[in-house]
N, CA, C and O of each residue as an XYZ file, in Angstrom:
592
protein
N       0.768     -1.122     -0.046
C       0.039      0.076      0.214
C       1.244      1.426      0.078
O       2.307      1.497      0.695
N       0.732      2.356     -0.854
C       1.454      3.546     -0.960
C       0.878      4.364     -0.082
O      -0.298      4.694      0.071
N       2.244      4.760      0.690
C       1.734      5.705      2.060
C       1.353      7.694      1.582
O       2.194      8.356      0.976
N       0.633      8.003      1.813
C       0.772      9.805      1.625
C       2.080     10.676      1.949
O       2.254     10.856      3.154
N       2.775     11.095      1.323
C       3.700     11.768      2.122
C       3.079     12.856      2.570
O       2.372     13.407      1.726
N       3.133     13.586      4.148
C       2.448     14.759      3.793
C       3.179     15.421      5.279
O       3.005     14.885      6.373
N       4.074     16.764      5.064
C       4.958     17.424      5.478
C       3.988     17.714      7.216
O       2.892     18.268      7.302
N       4.627     17.275      8.131
C       4.247     17.592      9.513
C       3.676     18.981      9.961
O       2.855     19.226     10.846
N       4.364     19.854      9.071
C       4.102     21.612      9.186
C       3.827     21.633      7.540
O       4.639     21.275      6.687
N       2.108     22.283      7.240
C       3.160     22.904      5.613
C       3.518     24.007      5.633
O       3.461     24.850      6.528
N       3.874     24.039      4.716
C       4.577     26.000      4.306
C       6.532     25.791      4.862
O       7.579     26.344      4.523
N       6.132     24.618      5.914
C       7.924     25.591      6.537
C       8.872     24.904      5.806
O       9.990     25.213      6.215
N       8.929     23.796      4.552
C      10.643     23.068      3.698
C       9.443     23.132      2.674
O       8.305     23.603      2.665
N      10.370     22.331      1.697
C       9.939     22.478      0.344
C      11.041     21.647     -0.642
O      12.226     21.851     -0.381
N      10.742     20.766     -1.706
C      11.159     19.681     -1.964
C      11.975     18.554     -2.161
O      11.943     17.795     -1.192
N      12.479     18.296     -2.809
C      13.319     16.901     -2.297
C      15.021     16.813     -2.429
O      15.744     17.743     -2.786
N      15.469     15.414     -2.036
C      17.365     15.349     -2.288
C      17.597     17.009     -2.646
O      16.715     17.821     -2.367
N      18.530     17.308     -3.116
C      19.550     18.377     -3.358
C      18.634     19.786     -3.655
O      19.267     20.829     -3.820
N      17.513     19.811     -3.707
C      17.006     20.828     -3.848
C      15.593     21.133     -3.114
O      14.580     21.773     -3.395
N      16.096     20.261     -1.909
C      15.195     20.557     -0.333
C      15.574     21.780      0.048
O      16.674     22.117     -0.388
N      14.967     22.622      0.783
C      15.081     23.567      1.816
C      14.153     23.905      2.598
O      13.055     23.436      2.299
N      14.202     24.678      3.670
C      13.844     25.048      4.435
C      13.154     26.871      3.862
O      13.758     27.858      3.443
N      11.427     26.568      4.160
C      11.050     28.422      4.005
C      11.114     28.994      5.221
O      10.858     28.651      6.375
N      11.565     30.057      4.611
C      11.446     31.457      5.572
C      10.553     32.661      4.789
O       9.764     32.701      3.845
N      11.306     33.870      5.999
C      10.447     34.658      4.839
C      10.741     36.397      5.182
O      10.652     37.145      6.155
N      11.092     36.479      3.901
C      12.260     37.992      4.539
C      11.193     38.848      4.413
O      10.171     38.657      3.754
N      11.618     40.237      5.387
C      10.985     41.514      4.927
C      11.654     42.601      3.874
O      12.783     42.991      3.576
N      10.565     42.805      3.567
C      11.328     43.813      2.378
C      11.523     45.473      3.167
O      11.730     46.360      2.340
N      11.488     45.799      4.200
C      11.941     47.087      4.493
C      12.841     46.902      5.432
O      13.582     47.882      5.494
N      13.188     45.838      6.417
C      14.502     45.959      7.207
C      15.277     44.394      6.760
O      16.271     44.058      7.405
N      14.789     43.537      5.700
C      15.895     42.405      5.380
C      15.722     41.378      6.108
O      16.202     40.351      5.630
N      14.785     41.194      7.913
C      15.324     40.323      8.451
C      14.176     39.795      8.176
O      12.980     40.084      8.135
N      15.428     38.287      7.864
C      14.592     36.617      7.751
C      14.196     36.209      8.438
O      14.857     36.439      9.450
N      12.916     35.290      8.752
C      12.123     34.402      9.357
C      11.827     33.464      9.604
O      10.637     33.304      9.333
N      12.487     32.252     10.210
C      11.842     31.103     10.622
C      11.339     30.349     11.846
O      12.178     30.474     12.738
N      10.202     29.545     12.279
C       9.662     29.694     10.693
C       9.180     30.833     10.211
O       9.694     31.809     10.757
N       8.501     31.051      9.510
C       7.543     31.623      7.885
C       7.015     32.149      8.764
O       6.803     31.569      9.829
N       6.718     33.218      8.560
C       6.135     34.956      9.170
C       5.552     35.487      7.830
O       6.167     36.024      6.909
N       3.715     35.110      7.969
C       2.836     35.755      6.845
C       2.232     37.718      7.641
O       2.040     38.748      6.995
N       2.157     37.582      8.578
C       1.253     38.674      8.783
C       1.880     39.594      9.143
O       1.172     40.596      9.043
N       3.304     39.940      9.700
C       3.874     41.198      9.916
C       5.302     40.838     10.661
O       5.610     40.011     11.519
N       6.083     41.919      9.882
C       7.746     41.573     10.292
C       7.570     41.844     12.073
O       6.860     42.659     12.662
N       8.562     40.764     12.634
C       9.146     40.371     14.053
C       9.956     41.682     14.401
O       9.460     42.459     15.217
N      10.780     41.875     14.011
C      11.429     42.870     14.576
C      11.021     44.233     14.949
O      10.514     45.140     14.288
N      11.295     44.162     15.896
C      10.397     45.321     16.621
C      10.402     46.990     16.348
O       9.553     47.797     16.726
N      11.858     47.294     15.425
C      12.273     48.044     15.134
C      12.021     48.702     14.173
O      12.162     49.887     13.870
N      11.281     47.053     13.289
C      10.991     48.082     11.639
C       9.099     48.089     11.944
O       8.143     47.640     12.576
N       9.639     49.058     10.830
C       7.663     49.590     11.196
C       7.026     49.241     10.108
O       6.037     49.873      9.737
N       7.547     48.076      9.371
C       6.555     46.949      8.977
C       7.226     47.015      7.253
O       7.858     47.957      6.776
N       6.858     45.725      6.563
C       7.367     45.792      5.188
C       6.612     44.835      3.952
O       6.257     43.820      4.552
N       6.408     44.767      3.222
C       6.369     43.178      2.485
C       7.101     42.065      3.018
O       8.331     42.062      2.992
N       6.260     40.875      3.622
C       6.611     40.126      3.624
C       7.009     38.764      2.408
O       6.049     38.029      2.175
N       8.244     38.446      1.713
C       8.308     37.427      0.835
C       8.945     35.855      1.162
O       9.797     35.715      2.039
N       8.433     34.698      0.357
C       9.074     33.955      0.973
C      10.290     33.998      0.763
O      10.585     34.848     -0.078
N      11.109     33.450      1.164
C      12.777     32.706      0.547
C      13.013     31.341      1.838
O      13.041     30.975      3.013
N      13.189     30.930     -0.277
C      14.599     29.384      0.801
C      15.645     29.879      1.396
O      16.319     30.903      1.282
N      15.647     28.824      2.142
C      16.925     29.402      3.326
C      18.162     28.820      2.842
O      17.986     28.221      1.781
N      19.590     28.795      3.353
C      21.029     28.356      3.002
C      20.493     26.746      3.795
O      20.153     26.335      4.904
N      20.671     26.286      2.535
C      20.858     24.896      2.925
C      21.803     23.923      4.037
O      21.363     22.900      4.562
N      23.303     24.528      4.283
C      24.141     24.627      5.092
C      24.105     25.921      6.531
O      23.521     26.976      6.777
N      25.190     24.959      7.226
C      25.164     26.063      8.740
C      26.112     25.536      8.930
O      26.661     24.715      8.197
N      26.545     26.034     10.225
C      27.312     25.397     11.278
C      26.207     25.106     12.852
O      25.094     25.569     13.101
N      27.007     24.252     13.596
C      25.880     23.702     14.467
C      26.761     24.484     15.544
O      27.899     24.426     16.011
N      25.793     25.123     15.654
C      25.781     25.943     16.932
C      25.230     25.275     18.464
O      25.481     25.934     19.473
N      24.651     24.264     18.570
C      24.701     23.733     19.773
C      23.725     22.566     20.137
O      22.582     23.017     20.067
N      23.718     21.657     20.385
C      23.115     20.083     20.291
C      22.756     20.042     21.814
O      23.020     20.758     22.779
N      21.822     18.547     21.553
C      21.640     18.213     22.747
C      20.861     16.718     22.363
O      20.382     16.293     21.311
N      20.998     16.040     23.984
C      20.482     14.750     23.681
C      19.076     14.669     24.054
O      18.814     14.464     25.239
N      17.561     14.884     22.686
C      16.741     14.341     23.547
C      16.592     12.943     24.030
O      16.802     11.919     23.379
N      16.096     13.072     25.586
C      15.480     11.304     26.002
C      13.798     12.047     26.406
O      13.333     11.684     27.487
N      13.177     12.767     25.792
C      11.964     12.711     26.186
C      11.360     12.791     24.880
O      11.805     13.106     23.776
N       9.989     12.345     25.383
C       8.828     12.273     24.544
C       8.222     13.735     23.908
O       7.697     14.478     24.737
N       8.258     14.175     22.558
C       7.977     15.565     22.057
C       6.640     15.935     22.055
O       5.813     15.054     21.817
N       6.166     17.374     22.333
C       4.693     17.630     22.876
C       4.221     17.710     21.086
O       5.078     17.950     20.236
N       3.042     17.518     20.794
C       2.168     18.021     19.608
C       2.856     18.928     18.945
O       3.395     19.839     19.573
N       2.994     18.822     17.178
C       2.828     18.116     16.901
C       3.741     16.942     16.564
O       3.656     16.417     15.454
N       4.379     16.624     17.235
C       5.277     15.272     17.181
C       4.520     14.204     17.533
O       3.406     14.198     18.057
N       5.249     13.254     17.187
C       4.429     11.750     17.697
C       3.854     11.892     19.198
O       4.915     11.708     19.795
N       3.252     12.019     19.837
C       3.092     11.729     21.084
C       1.882     10.378     21.812
O       1.208     10.301     22.839
N       2.045      9.767     20.984
C       0.865      8.477     21.648
C       1.205      7.721     21.904
O       1.226      6.939     20.954
N       1.723      7.173     23.078
C       2.117      6.371     24.323
C       2.441      4.940     23.289
O       3.543      4.577     22.878
N       1.198      4.345     23.059
C       1.365      3.239     22.310
C       2.187      3.304     20.895
O       2.351      2.177     20.428
N       2.746      4.372     20.097
C       3.419      4.328     18.967
C       4.783      4.361     19.384
O       4.881      5.084     20.376
N       6.094      3.775     18.960
C       7.147      3.560     18.945
C       8.058      5.381     19.074
O       7.910      6.146     18.122
N       8.930      5.841     20.326
C       9.820      6.984     20.146
C      11.305      6.130     20.201
O      11.590      5.039     20.696
N      12.089      7.114     19.478
C      13.543      6.563     19.838
C      14.030      7.842     20.283
O      13.563      8.738     19.581
N      14.889      8.309     21.300
C      15.686      9.251     21.374
C      16.174      9.722     20.323
O      16.145      8.868     19.436
N      16.699     10.864     19.928
C      17.335     11.365     19.329
C      18.051     12.829     19.682
O      17.691     13.564     20.602
N      19.442     13.168     18.497
C      19.782     14.155     18.920
C      19.315     15.095     17.948
O      19.096     14.905     16.752
N      19.180     16.248     18.702
C      18.824     17.711     18.547
C      19.607     18.838     18.205
O      20.340     19.234     19.112
N      19.637     19.325     17.369
C      20.912     20.367     16.848
C      20.487     21.389     16.010
O      19.857     21.457     14.954
N      21.353     22.673     17.285
C      20.727     24.375     16.764
C      22.050     24.250     15.475
O      23.238     23.940     15.550
N      21.180     24.650     14.360
C      22.110     25.294     13.260
C      22.180     26.322     12.713
O      21.412     26.538     11.776
N      22.937     27.102     13.036
C      23.306     29.108     11.990
C      23.440     28.389     10.683
O      24.204     27.519     10.267
N      22.217     29.198     10.073
C      22.402     29.264      8.592
C      23.229     30.436      8.384
O      23.039     31.547      8.879
N      24.506     29.957      7.322
C      25.237     30.428      6.532
C      24.605     31.520      6.303
O      24.410     32.157      7.337
N      23.998     32.243      4.889
C      23.485     33.654      5.038
C      22.573     34.297      5.653
O      22.392     35.511      5.551
N      21.964     33.569      6.303
C      20.665     34.586      7.244
C      21.561     34.543      8.595
O      21.317     35.540      9.274
N      22.325     33.867      9.067
C      22.699     33.781     10.104
C      21.785     34.046     11.418
O      21.973     34.845     12.335
N      20.307     32.740     11.129
C      19.749     32.373     11.917
C      19.740     30.816     12.331
O      19.993     29.824     11.648
N      19.320     30.952     13.830
C      19.527     29.819     14.212
C      18.321     29.511     13.953
O      17.327     30.238     13.988
N      18.466     27.699     13.517
C      17.251     26.643     13.387
C      17.744     25.136     14.451
O      18.805     24.517     14.366
N      16.677     24.886     15.329
C      16.218     23.814     15.608
C      16.293     22.384     14.302
O      16.073     22.577     13.106
N      16.566     21.341     14.766
C      15.806     20.299     13.844
C      16.803     19.135     14.405
O      17.968     19.368     14.726
N      16.273     18.029     14.469
C      16.673     16.224     14.746
C      17.933     16.352     13.544
O      18.107     16.939     12.476
N      18.718     15.358     14.493
C      19.709     14.891     13.861
C      19.136     13.178     12.323
O      18.069     12.603     12.108
N      20.270     13.072     11.825
C      19.447     12.442     11.060
C      19.529     11.130     12.019
O      20.061     11.145     13.129
N      18.777      9.726     11.281
C      19.109      8.677     12.029
C      20.816      8.653     12.511
O      21.625      9.402     11.964
N      21.072      8.027     13.219
C      22.289      7.258     13.202
C      22.928      8.281     14.037
O      23.662      7.755     14.873
N      22.901      9.647     14.104
C      23.814     10.881     14.533
C      23.462     10.684     15.852
O      22.502     10.984     16.562
N      24.412     10.149     15.971
C      24.367     11.331     17.643
C      25.121     11.859     18.325
O      26.285     11.788     17.931
N      24.889     12.570     19.543
C      25.649     13.916     20.182
C      27.420     13.773     20.143
O      28.225     14.705     20.151
N      27.726     12.211     20.096
C      28.968     11.708     20.066
C      29.541     12.087     19.009
O      30.645     12.632     19.008
N      28.631     11.764     17.646
C      29.443     12.532     16.547
C      29.499     13.608     16.221
O      30.047     14.031     15.203
N      28.745     14.428     17.323
C      28.841     16.471     17.181
C      29.875     16.843     18.017
O      30.422     16.407     19.030
N      30.001     18.123     17.004
C      30.923     19.204     17.855
C      30.141     20.655     17.338
O      29.369     20.754     16.384
N      30.636     21.857     18.372
C      30.281     22.721     18.158
C      31.230     23.610     16.913
O      32.460     23.590     16.965
N      30.475     24.379     15.807
C      31.312     25.106     14.615
C      30.863     23.723     13.333
O      30.648     24.290     12.262
N      30.714     22.424     13.216
C      30.718     21.400     12.750
C      29.824     21.596     11.658
O      28.650     21.495     12.015
N      30.052     21.957      9.886
C      28.965     21.567      9.065
C      28.253     20.738      8.800
O      28.339     19.547      8.501
N      27.200     21.741      8.980
C      25.798     20.359      8.744
C      24.688     21.121      7.631
O      24.448     22.323      7.512
N      24.132     19.984      6.897
C      23.277     20.711      5.695
C      21.619     19.849      6.285
O      21.400     18.973      7.122
N      20.893     20.497      5.523
C      19.506     19.945      5.986
C      18.899     18.965      4.706
O      18.950     19.298      3.522
N      18.396     17.861      5.149
C      17.676     17.167      4.154
C      16.354     16.753      4.424
O      16.089     16.960      5.609
N      15.459     16.272      3.820
C      14.718     15.703      3.841
C      14.733     14.294      5.288
O      15.657     13.498      5.457
N      13.897     14.341      5.831
C      13.173     13.025      6.493
C      11.869     13.098      6.899
O      10.977     13.920      6.692
N      11.961     11.622      7.796
C      10.843     11.156      7.963
C      10.493     11.621      9.769
O      11.406     12.034     10.484
N       9.478     11.508     10.133
C       9.307     11.836     11.291
C       8.792     11.088     12.065
O       9.099     10.782     13.218
N       7.295     10.520     10.869
C       6.776      9.239     11.578
C       5.947      8.795     10.684
O       5.372      9.546      9.896
N       5.784      7.429     10.712
C       4.724      7.029      9.439
C       3.921      6.059      9.860
O       4.342      5.019     10.367
N       2.570      6.359      9.658
C       1.051      5.294     10.117
C       0.760      4.034      8.955
O       1.643      3.414      8.362
N      -0.649      3.849      8.815
C      -0.276      2.919      7.905
C      -1.053      3.228      6.995
O      -1.512      2.535      6.087
N      -1.272      4.786      7.361
C      -1.442      5.881      5.423
C      -0.617      6.859      5.290
O      -0.308      7.136      4.132
N      -0.159      7.475      6.134
C       0.854      8.561      6.409
C       1.905      8.568      6.516
O       2.351      7.873      7.428
N       2.676      9.181      5.839
C       4.072      9.148      6.201
C       4.784     10.595      6.455
O       5.074     11.174      5.407
N       5.083     11.211      7.536
C       4.765     12.516      7.887
C       6.408     12.572      7.963
O       7.243     11.724      8.277
N       6.527     14.239      7.448
C       7.416     14.474      6.275
C       8.503     15.583      7.230
O       7.730     16.475      7.580
N       9.428     15.807      7.603
C      10.048     17.005      8.019
C      11.663     17.111      7.617
O      12.146     16.440      6.704
N      12.386     17.995      8.381
C      13.222     18.023      8.088
C      14.518     17.437      8.912
O      14.004     17.036      9.956
N      16.051     17.155      8.999
C      16.993     16.509      9.491
C      18.002     17.366      9.324
O      17.810     18.117      8.368
N      19.124     17.555      9.961
C      19.981     17.982      9.914
C      21.102     16.918      9.865
O      21.138     16.080     10.766
N      22.256     16.890      8.617
C      23.384     15.612      8.159
C      24.846     16.156      8.211
O      25.374     16.557      7.173
N      25.745     16.184      9.828
C      26.679     16.483      8.995
C      27.357     16.156      7.846
O      27.562     15.025      7.403
N      27.720     17.303      7.352
C      28.387     17.263      5.894
C      29.548     16.295      5.234
O      30.747     16.431      5.474
N      28.992     15.304      4.369
C      29.757     14.241      3.868
C      29.724     12.804      4.666
O      30.575     11.916      4.616
N      28.732     12.823      5.275
C      27.650     11.283      5.931
C      26.622     11.324      4.706
O      25.784     12.221      4.600
N      26.760     10.255      3.771
C      25.842      9.653      3.012
C      24.732      9.573      3.431
O      23.766     10.090      2.870
N      24.654      8.594      4.993
C      23.426      8.330      5.775
C      22.395      8.897      5.750
O      21.472      8.533      6.480
């Protein structure tokens, strides 16, 4: 049976493979970039406001911080205690161009022992959860040079 691929949060990422990108918004007045996306107003308190435009974010960045997640996360993530859940490494990544820090899971198989502050990582498509009908997609951070 074929699974429907559904983003965990619609509009936060797009593409597949090398074309996979997180999506943010840029304010035309102050050039601030936001993730997650903002559609209503500029979040910069010093900005009078401008038009917000969707922009793909840098695909690479550097590890700013990381931790070992050993608890079951809250919604919109898998929270049903009957479903399997495994601890994972969480990585805060400073994107190259935007100088914006974005949090996400490491690709499966990468642990905190494999990470270091300043290490280069790239955003890749990931799977958060699968049920009988749906593959819930998200993003993961992968150290560059790792193919898994």
